[in-house]
C-alpha positions as CSV (number, residue, x, y, z in Angstrom):
1,M,180.7,26.9,-197.6
2,S,182.0,28.2,-194.3
3,E,178.9,30.4,-193.9
4,R,176.6,27.5,-194.2
5,I,178.5,25.6,-191.5
6,V,178.2,28.5,-189.2
7,T,174.5,28.8,-189.9
8,I,173.9,25.2,-189.1
9,V,176.0,25.3,-185.9
10,R,174.2,28.5,-184.8
11,S,170.8,27.0,-185.4
12,R,171.4,23.9,-183.1
13,P,170.8,25.8,-179.8
14,A,167.4,26.8,-181.1
15,V,166.6,23.2,-182.0
16,V,167.7,22.1,-178.5
17,V,165.5,24.8,-176.9
18,V,162.5,23.8,-179.0
19,A,163.1,20.1,-178.1
20,A,163.3,20.8,-174.4
21,A,160.2,22.9,-174.5
22,A,158.3,20.1,-176.3
23,A,159.5,17.5,-173.7
24,L,158.4,19.7,-170.9
25,A,155.0,20.1,-172.5
26,L,154.6,16.4,-172.9
27,A,155.6,15.8,-169.3
28,S,153.1,18.4,-168.2
29,C,150.3,16.8,-170.2
30,G,151.2,13.3,-168.7
31,T,151.1,14.6,-165.2
32,D,147.8,16.6,-165.6
33,G,146.0,13.9,-167.5
34,D,143.8,11.3,-165.9
35,N,145.8,8.4,-167.3
36,G,149.4,9.6,-166.7
37,D,151.9,7.2,-165.1
38,A,153.6,9.8,-163.0
39,P,152.4,10.1,-159.4
40,S,150.5,13.2,-158.4
41,T,152.3,15.8,-156.4
42,T,149.2,17.7,-155.4
43,R,149.3,18.6,-151.7
44,P,146.2,17.7,-149.5
45,T,144.0,20.6,-148.5
46,A,144.1,21.4,-144.8
47,P,140.9,20.4,-143.0
48,D,138.4,23.0,-142.1
49,T,138.5,23.0,-138.3
50,A,135.5,25.3,-138.2
51,S,133.4,22.3,-139.3
52,F,134.4,20.1,-136.3
53,S,131.7,19.5,-133.8
54,G,131.9,19.0,-130.0
55,T,130.2,15.6,-130.0
56,P,133.3,13.4,-129.3
57,P,134.4,15.2,-126.1
58,T,130.8,15.4,-124.9
59,A,130.4,11.6,-125.4
60,L,133.7,10.9,-123.6
61,E,132.7,13.1,-120.7
62,S,129.3,11.4,-120.4
63,K,131.0,8.0,-120.3
64,A,133.4,9.1,-117.6
65,S,130.6,10.6,-115.6
66,A,128.6,7.4,-116.0
67,A,131.6,5.3,-114.8
68,V,132.1,7.5,-111.7
69,E,128.4,7.2,-110.8
70,S,128.5,3.5,-111.4
71,A,131.5,3.1,-109.1
72,R,129.8,5.2,-106.4
73,A,126.7,3.1,-106.7
74,A,128.6,-0.1,-106.4
75,A,130.5,1.1,-103.4
76,S,127.3,2.2,-101.7
77,A,125.6,-1.1,-102.5
78,A,128.6,-3.0,-101.1
79,A,128.6,-0.9,-97.9
80,S,124.8,-1.5,-97.5
81,S,125.2,-5.2,-98.2
82,A,128.0,-5.5,-95.5
83,S,125.9,-3.6,-93.0
84,A,122.9,-5.8,-93.7
85,A,125.1,-8.9,-93.4
86,A,126.4,-7.8,-90.0
87,S,122.9,-6.9,-88.8
88,S,121.6,-10.2,-90.0
89,F,124.4,-12.2,-88.3
90,E,124.0,-10.4,-85.0
91,A,120.2,-10.7,-85.0
92,S,120.4,-14.5,-85.6
93,V,122.9,-15.0,-82.8
94,S,121.1,-12.7,-80.4
95,A,117.8,-14.5,-81.0
96,E,119.3,-17.8,-79.9
97,V,121.2,-16.6,-76.8
98,E,119.7,-13.4,-75.6
99,R,118.0,-14.9,-72.6
100,A,121.1,-16.7,-71.4
101,N,123.1,-13.5,-71.9
102,R,120.7,-11.5,-69.8
103,A,120.9,-14.2,-67.1
104,A,124.7,-14.1,-67.2
105,E,124.8,-10.3,-66.7
106,T,122.4,-10.5,-63.8
107,E,124.5,-13.3,-62.2
108,L,127.8,-11.3,-62.5
109,E,126.4,-8.2,-60.9
110,D,127.3,-9.5,-57.4
111,V,130.5,-11.3,-58.3
112,D,133.7,-9.8,-56.9
113,G,137.0,-10.4,-58.8
114,Q,137.2,-12.7,-61.8
115,G,134.7,-15.4,-60.5
116,N,135.2,-19.1,-59.8
117,A,135.2,-20.5,-63.3
118,M,138.0,-18.8,-65.2
119,S,139.7,-22.1,-65.9
120,D,136.5,-23.5,-67.5
121,V,136.4,-20.8,-70.1
122,S,138.6,-19.9,-73.2
123,M,138.2,-17.6,-76.2
124,T,139.1,-17.7,-79.9
125,G,138.5,-15.1,-82.6
126,K,136.0,-15.7,-85.3
127,P,136.8,-14.6,-88.9
128,R,135.2,-11.3,-89.9
129,S,134.3,-12.9,-93.2
130,E,131.8,-15.0,-91.3
131,T,130.4,-12.3,-89.1
132,G,129.5,-9.6,-91.7
133,G,132.6,-7.6,-90.6
134,L,131.8,-7.6,-86.9
135,L,134.4,-8.4,-84.2
136,A,133.3,-11.6,-82.6
137,V,134.9,-14.1,-80.3
138,V,133.9,-17.7,-79.6
139,V,133.6,-18.2,-75.9
140,T,134.2,-21.9,-75.1
141,I,132.6,-23.0,-71.8
142,T,133.3,-26.5,-70.6
143,N,131.7,-27.9,-67.5
144,K,134.7,-29.5,-65.8
145,T,132.8,-30.5,-62.6
146,D,130.9,-33.7,-61.9
147,R,127.5,-32.0,-61.6
148,T,125.2,-29.9,-63.8
149,A,126.1,-26.3,-63.8
150,S,125.3,-22.9,-65.4
151,Y,127.9,-20.3,-66.4
152,A,128.1,-16.5,-66.7
153,V,130.9,-14.9,-68.6
154,Q,132.0,-11.3,-69.1
155,V,134.1,-10.2,-72.1
156,D,135.6,-6.7,-72.2
157,F,136.8,-5.2,-75.5
158,L,139.9,-3.0,-74.9
159,D,141.3,-0.2,-77.0
160,G,144.9,0.5,-77.7
161,S,145.5,1.9,-74.2
162,G,144.0,-1.1,-72.5
163,K,140.8,0.7,-71.5
164,A,137.5,-1.3,-71.7
165,V,135.3,0.5,-74.2
166,E,132.6,-2.1,-74.4
167,T,131.5,-5.1,-72.3
168,R,129.5,-8.1,-73.5
169,F,127.9,-10.9,-71.4
170,V,127.4,-14.5,-72.5
171,G,126.2,-17.6,-70.7
172,A,125.4,-21.2,-70.9
173,E,122.7,-22.9,-68.7
174,D,122.4,-26.4,-67.3
175,L,125.6,-28.0,-68.8
176,E,126.1,-31.6,-67.9
177,P,129.5,-32.7,-66.6
178,G,131.9,-32.6,-69.5
179,E,129.4,-30.8,-71.7
180,R,130.6,-27.8,-73.7
181,A,128.9,-24.6,-75.0
182,Q,130.3,-22.0,-77.4
183,P,128.3,-18.7,-77.3
184,L,129.6,-15.7,-79.2
185,A,130.6,-12.3,-77.7
186,I,130.0,-9.7,-80.4
187,S,131.3,-6.1,-80.4
188,R,129.1,-3.4,-81.8
189,K,131.9,-0.9,-82.2
190,P,133.3,0.1,-85.6
191,A,136.2,-1.9,-87.1
192,E,138.6,1.0,-86.4
193,P,140.3,1.4,-84.0
194,V,141.0,-2.2,-83.5
195,L,139.8,-3.6,-80.2
196,T,141.1,-6.6,-78.2
197,P,138.8,-8.9,-76.4
198,K,139.6,-9.9,-72.9
199,L,138.0,-12.5,-70.6
200,A,137.1,-10.4,-67.6
201,K,134.9,-12.7,-65.4
202,A,133.6,-16.3,-65.4
203,Q,131.2,-17.5,-62.8
204,R,129.8,-21.0,-62.3
205,Y,126.5,-21.3,-60.5
């Protein structure tokens, strides 16, 4: 009797081992099968970097290069447009008043000092947005006498040290008493350094 009990007890570990092995086998089958419920633990295969091409970097570089060229072209076009606008503005003004300006310059050649009509003339700046970027001043000439008169005006453009680096002449002819004219004195110098216009001479004749 006792020998049988010992035999049964001793045989239980073997049964446990067999049962565990069977459970492990079932779990393995469930994992490897296509219809198993357990999630797959297979690690992804590393990508083959040798198959990568250089197309993306090349495309990006091309886009960057195109953007730079586009910006340069736009800047060049803007500069050309501004230059054309300035030239157009100056040409239109000069066409209207060139003869009077030449007459004014000739008249002031023999004038000593500031002339006899400084009180009849004043100046105001004109926005660069309206002159194509040029420095221009409106010279307001008012005939304050009781008879018809013509005027010659000299405008100097001064640098930071007060030196006249450019001189322009404007004029108005045959103004009736009380009549006013507003010619423009336009500097042809670059925007930098900044120049300051100054009324140098004004002669009534």
